[in-house]
Every structure is written in C-alpha cells, then in structure tokens.
Backbone as CSV, one residue per row, in Angstrom:
resi,resn,N_x,N_y,N_z,CA_x,CA_y,CA_z,C_x,C_y,C_z
1,UNK,-22.050,67.278,154.742,-23.177,67.405,153.834,-23.343,68.895,153.456
2,UNK,-23.497,69.100,152.151,-23.631,70.495,151.664,-24.973,71.080,152.082
3,UNK,-25.023,72.360,152.302,-26.268,73.015,152.631,-27.177,73.069,151.384
4,UNK,-28.481,73.264,151.572,-29.362,73.369,150.403,-28.916,74.491,149.403
5,UNK,-28.374,75.570,149.902,-27.917,76.639,149.052,-26.743,76.137,148.160
6,UNK,-25.794,75.448,148.747,-24.659,74.938,147.994,-24.985,73.740,147.108
7,UNK,-26.086,73.047,147.436,-26.565,71.974,146.586,-27.299,72.559,145.386
8,UNK,-27.901,73.681,145.537,-28.676,74.336,144.499,-27.742,75.088,143.504
9,UNK,-26.689,75.666,143.997,-25.887,76.565,143.149,-24.401,76.529,143.512
10,UNK,-23.566,76.658,142.497,-22.162,76.837,142.679,-21.864,78.320,142.816
11,UNK,-21.009,78.691,143.806,-20.631,80.098,143.979,-19.143,80.207,143.570
12,UNK,-18.873,80.860,142.467,-17.487,80.977,142.023,-16.579,81.684,143.016
13,UNK,-17.148,82.642,143.776,-16.344,83.392,144.753,-17.239,83.658,145.943
14,UNK,-17.482,82.643,146.783,-18.385,82.766,147.880,-17.977,83.873,148.851
15,UNK,-16.716,83.929,149.175,-16.270,84.950,150.157,-16.447,86.381,149.597
16,UNK,-16.102,86.530,148.327,-16.241,87.840,147.682,-17.684,88.240,147.539
17,UNK,-18.563,87.288,147.232,-19.957,87.625,147.024,-20.623,88.004,148.325
18,UNK,-20.244,87.315,149.416,-20.803,87.646,150.735,-20.340,89.010,151.164
19,UNK,-19.077,89.304,150.929,-18.533,90.628,151.270,-19.248,91.722,150.491
20,UNK,-19.508,91.471,149.211,-20.246,92.435,148.388,-21.685,92.647,148.925
21,UNK,-22.325,91.578,149.344,-23.678,91.703,149.907,-23.646,92.517,151.194
22,UNK,-22.670,92.240,152.046,-22.554,92.978,153.306,-22.401,94.485,153.029
23,UNK,-21.700,94.864,151.998,-21.557,96.299,151.672,-22.820,96.868,151.061
24,UNK,-23.532,96.039,150.286,-24.752,96.514,149.620,-25.886,96.731,150.584
25,UNK,-25.977,95.863,151.588,-27.121,95.902,152.536,-26.914,97.010,153.563
26,UNK,-28.001,97.297,154.276,-27.941,98.243,155.391,-26.814,97.804,156.335
27,UNK,-26.137,98.767,156.894,-25.014,98.512,157.775,-25.406,97.653,158.950
28,UNK,-24.680,96.560,159.156,-25.000,95.636,160.237,-23.736,94.898,160.595
29,UNK,-23.647,94.552,161.890,-22.503,93.781,162.342,-22.755,92.311,162.142
30,UNK,-22.035,91.704,161.156,-22.197,90.315,160.793,-21.139,89.434,161.391
31,UNK,-20.353,89.888,162.326,-19.307,89.096,162.923,-19.719,88.728,164.357
32,UNK,-19.110,87.579,164.826,-19.354,87.176,166.189,-18.752,88.169,167.160
33,UNK,-19.340,88.275,168.338,-18.808,89.142,169.351,-17.932,88.410,170.326
34,UNK,-18.232,87.112,170.580,-17.555,86.380,171.677,-16.786,85.186,171.194
35,UNK,-17.036,84.682,170.011,-16.383,83.448,169.524,-15.437,83.817,168.420
36,UNK,-14.302,83.151,168.347,-13.375,83.382,167.211,-13.952,82.823,165.947
37,UNK,-13.705,83.472,164.844,-14.165,82.988,163.525,-12.970,82.982,162.558
38,UNK,-12.846,81.964,161.764,-11.731,81.859,160.852,-11.919,82.721,159.566
39,UNK,-13.170,83.097,159.299,-13.443,83.933,158.099,-14.415,85.006,158.477
40,UNK,-14.583,86.011,157.555,-15.382,87.168,157.795,-16.862,86.788,157.625
41,UNK,-17.738,87.600,158.261,-19.171,87.584,158.119,-19.824,86.229,158.429
42,UNK,-19.450,85.582,159.544,-20.026,84.281,159.828,-21.547,84.309,160.044
43,UNK,-22.028,85.405,160.615,-23.498,85.487,160.875,-24.221,85.682,159.541
44,UNK,-23.718,86.441,158.661,-24.342,86.633,157.353,-24.395,85.324,156.543
45,UNK,-23.262,84.603,156.601,-23.200,83.317,155.893,-24.246,82.342,156.430
46,UNK,-24.334,82.248,157.774,-25.337,81.374,158.355,-26.763,81.846,158.017
47,UNK,-26.956,83.133,158.013,-28.252,83.706,157.663,-28.632,83.289,156.194
48,UNK,-27.745,83.401,155.293,-28.023,83.059,153.909,-28.347,81.565,153.732
49,UNK,-27.581,80.718,154.386,-27.814,79.265,154.279,-29.223,78.920,154.847
50,UNK,-29.545,79.426,155.989,-30.810,79.074,156.647,-32.009,79.736,155.987
51,UNK,-31.799,80.959,155.490,-32.885,81.643,154.777,-33.209,80.901,153.493
52,UNK,-32.205,80.487,152.750,-32.477,79.781,151.518,-33.137,78.467,151.759
53,UNK,-32.717,77.763,152.810,-33.311,76.492,153.179,-34.823,76.653,153.488
54,UNK,-35.149,77.721,154.216,-36.531,78.008,154.525,-37.355,78.305,153.261
55,UNK,-36.756,79.118,152.346,-37.436,79.433,151.133,-37.701,78.213,150.250
56,UNK,-36.771,77.305,150.253,-37.016,76.048,149.514,-38.240,75.293,150.121
57,UNK,-38.283,75.249,151.452,-39.420,74.591,152.095,-40.741,75.241,151.718
58,UNK,-40.701,76.566,151.605,-41.925,77.329,151.312,-42.157,77.439,149.796
59,UNK,-41.307,76.858,148.997,-41.405,76.917,147.525,-41.453,78.346,147.041
60,UNK,-40.528,79.197,147.586,-40.496,80.603,147.188,-39.299,80.954,146.339
61,UNK,-38.548,79.937,145.776,-37.559,80.208,144.803,-38.248,80.434,143.478
62,UNK,-37.996,81.549,142.827,-38.706,81.901,141.604,-37.822,81.616,140.410
63,UNK,-38.444,81.110,139.291,-37.723,80.827,138.071,-38.294,81.616,136.909
64,UNK,-37.384,82.019,135.985,-37.838,82.627,134.775,-38.586,81.566,133.936
65,UNK,-39.363,82.048,132.963,-40.185,81.122,132.171,-39.363,80.043,131.478
66,UNK,-38.147,80.358,131.065,-37.306,79.342,130.416,-36.445,78.527,131.364
67,UNK,-36.565,78.830,132.652,-35.841,78.110,133.713,-34.326,78.333,133.650
68,UNK,-33.893,79.268,132.794,-32.472,79.547,132.667,-31.940,80.387,133.827
69,UNK,-32.819,81.116,134.483,-32.427,81.914,135.650,-33.413,81.694,136.775
70,UNK,-32.909,81.912,138.007,-33.737,81.772,139.210,-33.317,82.835,140.171
71,UNK,-34.142,83.156,141.145,-33.767,84.147,142.167,-34.515,83.881,143.460
72,UNK,-33.958,84.483,144.545,-34.615,84.381,145.839,-34.448,85.693,146.598
73,UNK,-35.342,85.933,147.483,-35.386,87.144,148.250,-34.491,86.946,149.495
74,UNK,-33.441,87.711,149.653,-32.531,87.536,150.782,-33.142,88.031,152.091
75,UNK,-34.180,88.845,152.018,-34.749,89.449,153.209,-33.996,90.666,153.694
76,UNK,-32.947,91.048,152.965,-32.135,92.221,153.312,-32.537,93.376,152.399
77,UNK,-32.201,94.573,152.807,-32.480,95.757,152.007,-31.249,96.645,151.970
78,UNK,-31.199,97.517,150.965,-30.148,98.506,150.828,-30.415,99.654,151.808
79,UNK,-29.465,100.566,151.986,-29.733,101.734,152.830,-30.956,102.553,152.397
80,UNK,-31.293,102.452,151.087,-32.487,103.157,150.607,-33.727,102.257,150.558
81,UNK,-33.660,101.113,151.258,-34.748,100.197,151.408,-35.206,99.484,150.105
82,UNK,-34.270,99.354,149.209,-34.552,98.460,148.050,-34.274,97.027,148.456
83,UNK,-35.177,96.129,148.162,-34.955,94.705,148.489,-33.789,94.123,147.664
84,UNK,-33.092,93.195,148.297,-31.928,92.559,147.659,-32.241,91.107,147.392
85,UNK,-31.887,90.658,146.191,-32.188,89.324,145.707,-30.917,88.622,145.313
86,UNK,-30.907,87.302,145.498,-29.834,86.469,144.993,-30.291,85.936,143.629
87,UNK,-29.438,85.952,142.647,-29.775,85.558,141.315,-28.879,84.411,140.836
88,UNK,-29.424,83.514,140.066,-28.678,82.341,139.565,-28.932,82.151,138.075
89,UNK,-27.954,81.599,137.412,-28.072,81.203,135.976,-27.827,79.710,135.895
90,UNK,-28.299,79.115,134.800,-28.191,77.672,134.637,-26.734,77.270,134.581
91,UNK,-26.438,76.200,135.265,-25.090,75.677,135.324,-24.876,74.674,134.169
92,UNK,-23.930,74.907,133.314,-23.660,74.045,132.178,-22.436,73.140,132.374
93,UNK,-21.765,73.269,133.536,-20.534,72.533,133.730,-20.526,71.632,134.993
94,UNK,-21.005,72.136,136.095,-20.935,71.414,137.333,-22.171,70.601,137.634
95,UNK,-22.146,69.993,138.851,-23.266,69.092,139.225,-24.450,69.844,139.811
96,UNK,-24.204,71.067,140.382,-25.317,71.842,140.839,-26.142,72.386,139.643
97,UNK,-27.460,72.511,139.809,-28.266,72.948,138.664,-27.992,74.410,138.255
98,UNK,-27.516,75.223,139.201,-27.377,76.669,138.887,-26.000,77.162,139.383
99,UNK,-25.660,78.321,138.895,-24.420,79.041,139.292,-24.893,80.427,139.826
100,UNK,-24.303,80.858,140.917,-24.654,82.168,141.428,-24.213,83.263,140.469
101,UNK,-25.114,84.204,140.234,-24.774,85.369,139.465,-24.745,86.623,140.333
102,UNK,-24.555,86.380,141.653,-24.422,87.497,142.560,-25.705,87.965,143.204
103,UNK,-25.627,89.107,143.870,-26.760,89.722,144.579,-27.045,91.089,143.925
104,UNK,-28.340,91.361,143.742,-28.734,92.561,143.044,-29.942,93.216,143.786
105,UNK,-30.063,94.530,143.661,-31.216,95.188,144.230,-32.385,95.110,143.257
106,UNK,-33.586,95.392,143.765,-34.769,95.160,142.987,-34.894,95.948,141.678
107,UNK,-34.165,97.064,141.566,-34.217,97.866,140.322,-33.249,97.381,139.280
108,UNK,-32.491,96.351,139.552,-31.459,95.886,138.618,-32.129,95.219,137.396
109,UNK,-31.548,95.445,136.218,-32.099,94.923,134.978,-32.006,93.393,134.904
110,UNK,-31.155,92.786,135.708,-31.062,91.334,135.695,-32.357,90.683,136.140
111,UNK,-33.252,91.439,136.774,-34.512,90.855,137.287,-35.670,91.043,136.380
112,UNK,-35.457,91.629,135.174,-36.610,91.888,134.302,-37.246,90.628,133.740
113,UNK,-36.512,89.489,133.780,-37.085,88.227,133.298,-38.171,87.675,134.215
114,UNK,-38.197,88.182,135.423,-39.148,87.636,136.378,-40.386,88.511,136.479
115,UNK,-41.535,87.946,136.165,-42.812,88.652,136.170,-43.120,89.159,137.576
116,UNK,-42.877,88.267,138.527,-43.131,88.591,139.927,-41.894,88.262,140.761
117,UNK,-41.466,89.172,141.576,-40.240,88.920,142.375,-40.638,88.090,143.591
118,UNK,-39.696,87.271,144.089,-40.078,86.330,145.156,-40.364,86.992,146.471
119,UNK,-41.126,86.316,147.289,-41.490,86.814,148.639,-40.434,86.502,149.667
120,UNK,-40.572,87.153,150.775,-39.739,86.899,151.978,-40.007,85.495,152.542
121,UNK,-38.987,85.010,153.248,-39.212,83.786,154.049,-40.102,84.163,155.234
122,UNK,-40.988,83.256,155.639,-41.852,83.482,156.796,-41.577,82.415,157.818
123,UNK,-41.594,82.791,159.096,-41.264,81.893,160.166,-42.361,81.763,161.181
124,UNK,-43.402,82.570,161.084,-44.481,82.481,162.101,-45.759,82.885,161.406
125,UNK,-46.887,82.465,162.014,-48.226,82.795,161.513,-48.941,83.784,162.387
126,UNK,-48.594,83.795,163.677,-49.245,84.678,164.667,-48.172,85.572,165.291
127,UNK,-48.388,86.855,165.290,-47.458,87.750,165.956,-47.368,87.512,167.444
128,UNK,-48.421,86.922,168.005,-48.452,86.657,169.437,-47.358,85.603,169.814
129,UNK,-46.963,84.794,168.827,-45.904,83.832,169.080,-44.574,84.503,169.410
130,UNK,-44.462,85.758,169.039,-43.166,86.466,169.187,-43.067,87.197,170.529
131,UNK,-44.122,87.126,171.317,-44.157,87.875,172.562,-44.300,86.901,173.752
132,UNK,-43.515,87.062,174.779,-43.581,86.186,175.953,-44.855,86.551,176.760
133,UNK,-45.676,85.566,176.996,-46.921,85.778,177.794,-46.591,85.608,179.261
134,UNK,-46.469,86.708,179.967,-46.068,86.648,181.349,-47.119,86.020,182.284
135,UNK,-48.310,85.711,181.772,-49.315,85.029,182.561,-48.993,83.547,182.709
136,UNK,-48.181,83.022,181.825,-47.855,81.611,181.850,-46.631,81.359,182.738
137,UNK,-46.623,80.182,183.358,-45.493,79.803,184.163,-44.341,79.305,183.252
138,UNK,-43.129,79.517,183.718,-41.947,78.991,183.052,-41.340,77.877,183.859
139,UNK,-41.224,76.729,183.227,-40.570,75.574,183.862,-39.281,75.339,183.104
140,UNK,-38.252,74.906,183.787,-36.979,74.688,183.137,-36.307,73.408,183.595
141,UNK,-35.789,72.711,182.658,-35.150,71.418,182.914,-33.699,71.688,183.345
142,UNK,-33.523,72.021,184.569,-32.224,72.524,185.029,-31.158,71.460,184.931
143,UNK,-31.510,70.168,185.227,-30.499,69.117,185.133,-29.985,69.004,183.716
144,UNK,-30.906,69.073,182.740,-30.463,68.978,181.333,-29.663,70.193,180.952
145,UNK,-30.090,71.374,181.387,-29.321,72.600,181.072,-27.895,72.495,181.571
146,UNK,-27.734,72.007,182.801,-26.397,71.920,183.377,-25.584,70.780,182.757
147,UNK,-26.188,69.597,182.647,-25.469,68.432,182.098,-24.982,68.650,180.694
148,UNK,-25.867,69.270,179.843,-25.542,69.393,178.421,-24.783,70.691,178.107
149,UNK,-24.831,71.686,178.971,-24.326,72.989,178.577,-23.367,73.623,179.592
150,UNK,-22.885,72.908,180.510,-22.090,73.530,181.551,-20.854,74.243,181.000
151,UNK,-20.300,73.720,179.957,-19.088,74.340,179.354,-19.382,75.696,178.760
152,UNK,-20.672,75.980,178.476,-21.034,77.304,177.901,-21.059,78.388,178.953
153,UNK,-21.159,78.061,180.212,-21.210,79.056,181.236,-19.832,79.688,181.439
154,UNK,-19.800,80.985,181.753,-18.489,81.662,181.972,-17.920,81.289,183.312
155,UNK,-16.603,81.449,183.498,-16.039,81.283,184.832,-16.644,82.278,185.827
156,UNK,-16.813,81.902,187.085,-16.443,80.630,187.677,-17.579,79.593,187.613
157,UNK,-18.677,79.966,186.940,-19.872,79.116,186.959,-19.644,77.772,186.315
158,UNK,-18.800,77.716,185.304,-18.545,76.446,184.611,-17.700,75.473,185.510
159,UNK,-17.204,75.969,186.629,-16.406,75.130,187.527,-17.142,74.843,188.828
160,UNK,-18.322,75.398,188.999,-19.101,75.177,190.228,-19.613,73.743,190.276
161,UNK,-19.909,73.289,191.475,-20.679,71.990,191.554,-22.098,72.289,191.127
162,UNK,-22.809,71.243,190.716,-24.071,71.432,190.068,-25.119,72.106,190.988
163,UNK,-25.072,71.825,192.283,-25.980,72.461,193.155,-25.821,73.953,193.240
164,UNK,-24.602,74.400,193.337,-24.307,75.840,193.376,-24.729,76.513,192.058
165,UNK,-24.439,75.796,190.964,-24.837,76.381,189.630,-26.322,76.461,189.523
166,UNK,-27.033,75.453,190.015,-28.497,75.495,189.927,-29.053,76.705,190.670
167,UNK,-28.514,77.023,191.850,-28.991,78.184,192.549,-28.697,79.478,191.782
168,UNK,-27.558,79.536,191.158,-27.239,80.734,190.340,-28.158,80.853,189.116
169,UNK,-28.467,79.712,188.473,-29.387,79.691,187.342,-30.801,80.119,187.784
170,UNK,-31.240,79.617,188.912,-32.565,80.034,189.428,-32.669,81.538,189.560
171,UNK,-31.643,82.129,190.147,-31.628,83.594,190.338,-31.611,84.306,189.047
172,UNK,-30.838,83.871,188.086,-30.716,84.537,186.781,-32.050,84.455,186.025
173,UNK,-32.724,83.338,186.135,-34.028,83.172,185.432,-35.060,84.098,186.043
174,UNK,-35.129,84.186,187.354,-36.079,85.072,187.980,-35.822,86.554,187.599
175,UNK,-34.554,86.885,187.492,-34.178,88.248,187.052,-34.649,88.469,185.603
176,UNK,-34.467,87.463,184.747,-34.938,87.574,183.362,-36.427,87.762,183.267
177,UNK,-37.162,87.040,184.103,-38.611,87.175,184.065,-39.045,88.547,184.539
178,UNK,-38.374,89.122,185.519,-38.686,90.473,185.942,-38.449,91.488,184.815
179,UNK,-37.334,91.237,184.078,-37.036,92.127,182.957,-38.140,92.073,181.885
180,UNK,-38.544,90.882,181.526,-39.516,90.737,180.459,-40.908,91.265,180.862
181,UNK,-41.195,91.267,182.155,-42.486,91.829,182.639,-42.495,93.340,182.409
182,UNK,-41.324,93.967,182.473,-41.225,95.409,182.335,-40.969,95.868,180.894
183,UNK,-40.444,94.944,180.066,-40.172,95.269,178.691,-40.308,94.046,177.829
184,UNK,-41.369,93.916,177.111,-41.648,92.701,176.322,-40.560,92.405,175.319
185,UNK,-39.798,93.456,174.862,-38.767,93.218,173.878,-37.529,92.490,174.458
186,UNK,-37.518,92.289,175.775,-36.456,91.501,176.367,-36.455,90.107,175.839
187,UNK,-37.653,89.516,175.584,-37.750,88.192,175.035,-37.595,88.272,173.542
188,UNK,-36.550,87.664,172.988,-36.189,87.745,171.598,-36.582,86.473,170.875
189,UNK,-37.401,86.523,169.807,-37.772,85.284,169.127,-36.648,84.705,168.254
190,UNK,-36.563,83.396,168.261,-35.647,82.705,167.396,-36.405,81.587,166.663
191,UNK,-35.843,81.226,165.500,-36.432,80.080,164.730,-35.447,78.922,164.827
192,UNK,-35.935,77.803,165.376,-35.036,76.683,165.577,-35.805,75.390,165.295
193,UNK,-35.304,74.595,164.397,-35.919,73.297,164.033,-37.384,73.390,163.748
194,UNK,-37.721,74.401,162.973,-39.102,74.570,162.532,-40.055,75.210,163.531
195,UNK,-39.565,75.660,164.652,-40.444,76.274,165.667,-39.928,77.608,166.144
196,UNK,-40.844,78.445,166.557,-40.537,79.722,167.202,-40.223,79.415,168.714
197,UNK,-39.140,79.892,169.176,-38.804,79.893,170.558,-38.525,81.306,170.997
198,UNK,-38.437,81.537,172.280,-38.098,82.850,172.820,-36.820,82.757,173.627
199,UNK,-35.997,83.734,173.479,-34.698,83.787,174.154,-34.769,84.809,175.293
200,UNK,-34.370,84.391,176.476,-34.283,85.264,177.630,-32.833,85.429,178.095
201,UNK,-32.462,86.551,178.548,-31.064,86.769,178.992,-30.775,86.113,180.327
202,UNK,-29.687,85.389,180.389,-29.161,84.871,181.688,-27.999,85.723,182.112
203,UNK,-28.215,86.567,183.065,-27.142,87.425,183.629,-26.616,86.750,184.853
204,UNK,-25.509,86.041,184.742,-24.979,85.237,185.834,-24.136,86.066,186.819
205,UNK,-23.308,86.925,186.306,-22.375,87.638,187.184,-22.742,89.092,187.403
206,UNK,-23.336,89.705,186.428,-23.663,91.112,186.433,-25.070,91.271,185.879
207,UNK,-25.948,91.856,186.630,-27.366,91.956,186.212,-27.546,92.761,184.992
208,UNK,-26.543,93.573,184.608,-26.639,94.393,183.427,-26.006,93.764,182.213
209,UNK,-25.410,92.553,182.328,-24.651,91.942,181.241,-25.071,90.490,181.076
210,UNK,-25.707,90.171,179.992,-26.107,88.763,179.709,-24.882,87.944,179.422
211,UNK,-24.838,86.745,179.938,-23.767,85.776,179.619,-24.232,84.675,178.685
212,UNK,-25.485,84.314,178.797,-26.056,83.245,177.949,-27.500,83.618,177.620
213,UNK,-28.105,82.865,176.723,-29.547,83.005,176.372,-30.246,81.716,176.734
214,UNK,-31.326,81.841,177.441,-32.202,80.692,177.781,-33.225,80.547,176.661
215,UNK,-33.268,79.363,176.049,-34.215,79.116,174.942,-35.482,78.527,175.544
216,UNK,-36.577,79.211,175.318,-37.883,78.894,175.913,-38.878,78.525,174.817
217,UNK,-39.601,77.428,174.980,-40.596,76.995,174.016,-41.982,77.011,174.621
218,UNK,-42.935,77.533,173.887,-44.315,77.570,174.340,-44.957,76.198,174.127
219,UNK,-45.334,75.549,175.239,-45.929,74.212,175.181,-47.449,74.256,175.438
220,UNK,-48.023,75.395,175.223,-49.508,75.534,175.416,-49.844,76.286,176.675
221,UNK,-49.930,75.510,177.767,-50.275,76.122,179.060,-49.084,76.694,179.775
222,UNK,-47.904,76.217,179.472,-46.715,76.712,180.115,-45.585,76.849,179.116
223,UNK,-44.527,77.561,179.526,-43.263,77.586,178.773,-42.301,76.590,179.393
224,UNK,-41.499,75.967,178.493,-40.480,74.993,178.971,-39.143,75.473,178.422
225,UNK,-38.129,75.537,179.283,-36.780,75.901,178.852,-35.956,74.576,178.899
226,UNK,-35.393,74.228,177.727,-34.677,73.003,177.622,-33.152,73.195,177.608
227,UNK,-32.727,74.378,177.153,-31.316,74.566,176.956,-30.940,76.041,177.041
228,UNK,-29.649,76.300,177.057,-29.139,77.662,176.970,-28.119,77.701,175.840
229,UNK,-28.012,78.912,175.286,-27.145,79.113,174.134,-26.121,80.190,174.427
230,UNK,-24.978,80.123,173.757,-24.079,81.266,173.832,-24.734,82.461,173.112
231,UNK,-24.269,83.651,173.376,-24.875,84.800,172.781,-24.675,84.835,171.273
232,UNK,-23.554,84.319,170.794,-23.352,84.235,169.323,-24.317,83.250,168.692
233,UNK,-24.529,82.102,169.304,-25.499,81.132,168.823,-26.900,81.731,168.832
234,UNK,-27.259,82.420,169.877,-28.568,83.011,170.021,-28.804,84.090,168.939
235,UNK,-27.807,84.921,168.712,-27.981,85.968,167.713,-28.106,85.336,166.302
236,UNK,-27.316,84.309,166.031,-27.425,83.607,164.749,-28.851,83.175,164.510
237,UNK,-29.465,82.503,165.490,-30.847,81.985,165.330,-31.864,83.092,165.273
238,UNK,-31.675,84.109,166.090,-32.642,85.191,166.112,-32.628,86.017,164.847
239,UNK,-31.492,86.176,164.256,-31.326,87.060,163.073,-32.105,86.518,161.880
240,UNK,-32.454,85.229,161.817,-33.251,84.744,160.750,-34.580,85.458,160.686
241,UNK,-35.176,85.734,161.799,-36.515,86.356,161.793,-36.394,87.873,161.559
242,UNK,-35.498,88.519,162.239,-35.312,89.948,162.080,-34.084,90.340,162.944
243,UNK,-33.569,91.480,162.663,-32.465,91.987,163.450,-32.935,92.232,164.824
244,UNK,-32.406,91.591,165.871,-32.955,91.711,167.246,-32.956,93.169,167.704
245,UNK,-34.070,93.546,168.272,-34.248,94.882,168.836,-34.231,94.756,170.340
246,UNK,-33.037,94.375,170.852,-32.956,94.168,172.294,-31.548,94.554,172.776
247,UNK,-31.476,95.304,173.837,-30.148,95.768,174.272,-29.202,94.670,174.695
248,UNK,-29.684,93.515,175.113,-28.786,92.464,175.677,-28.251,91.566,174.581
249,UNK,-28.885,91.526,173.390,-28.444,90.628,172.323,-27.907,91.348,171.153
250,UNK,-28.015,92.651,171.083,-27.586,93.455,169.937,-26.024,93.429,169.918
251,UNK,-25.385,93.029,168.738,-23.934,92.963,168.695,-23.321,94.379,168.595
C-alpha cells in the first residue's frame, strides 16, 4: 500500500529529491547506524512519509487559490534557519492529484502564490508529556517483551533462556531509571500510533552503551512498557518530534 505522500503526489526523481533536501537542510545524519539499508537517507525518507501523513490528519496541507499548487512544511530548516517546504503542482497525466516540484526554502519565489505558509506538524499538546515523571512507577510486561522481541537483543542475550534474560532486563531497566532521575533528557519522546511514548535506554552489556530502547507509555497513574525497539527504530520514531538531544540515541 502506498504511503499518503505517494498517494498524494508523484515524485519524478524521489532519490534525487531526497538527496537535494538532505543537502539543503541543516547537517544531520539520516542513515541507520546499526541496520543495513539498500538506499541512502532511510531516516529522512521515513521522516517525510510520516510527517506528511500527520499533516494530512491535521489538515495542514495548503493550496493556492486556484488549487494548481500545494505545499507542506517539512519541519526542517536550512543552516540559516529558513523553513523548508515541499511544493506540488497539479498532475495532468498520472493518477495522483499532484506532482512534486521539489523542496524550497521560505524565501523562494515558488511560494508567492500562498498567502499563508503552512504550519508545522504537531504531536503533543502538553510539554509535560515529553518528560518522564519519576514519581510514577514503571511496570513492564517482561513476558511480552521477551516473547515478541528476543531476536532484537544482542548476543549473548538473544540466546539466553528467558529467566536469565528477565534478570538482565530487570537490571537494565533499573539502571535506566537511575539515569533519567539524574538527567530528564535521558527519556526521549517518540510518536507512535497517535500517541506520545517515552524511550529509555536498555544497556545490557555495558552501562555506557545502549543496546535497545524501552518504549514506555503513560497510562495515568503508572507507566507501562510493552516493547523494546532497536536503536534505529527508536531514532526513526523519535525524529518525527525533534532531533533527539540525548547522548545514547544520537546517531
């Protein structure tokens, strides 16, 4: 199934356009650190697809008065902090309603048709949702974490029996909680399936090196951890909100 971005517009040179955007925007590592990728900029491509989908939900795609052109706010900026927009023109040949006309900065003349430029995607309403409340207890569904995600653990943990692995996970989670008590930025927000979650580092073998990210959801009185993610998966999800400002997840 095509993503909302590809259903909305045809991209004559998707790879080239993404590479152009990566060069236009502030310098950032858009490649995976731990997983092989068949093409360049996998994190940026994921970011664009999910950002556009969110903007559609929020009805933040802006159209010119004649509907011949449309644009969206990528959420990225140039090194001089000019906002970057994706721009589209009416498609007269294919099945998608629009064709991509590339990415432009806010001073570009291609944007003069738009009286008001589109807003950023928003993922939260309260900034408190982005901070782990250390007064709340954290409960974790360890059987589910092991049964569903054992292959994500590094050796030798992925070959341990479940009891030994549970003991190792318990210790890693307690270490993560101690870290977040001392530095609130240890907990990194991610947007997943319409909700804000917080990511905590799971340091299985070396207390200074995260191996996985524990995804934690605020359930009101307590936090519940349902799953763990690879670091590349975690960074992909976290980057939707902002470039993570955390030493354990920064690529």
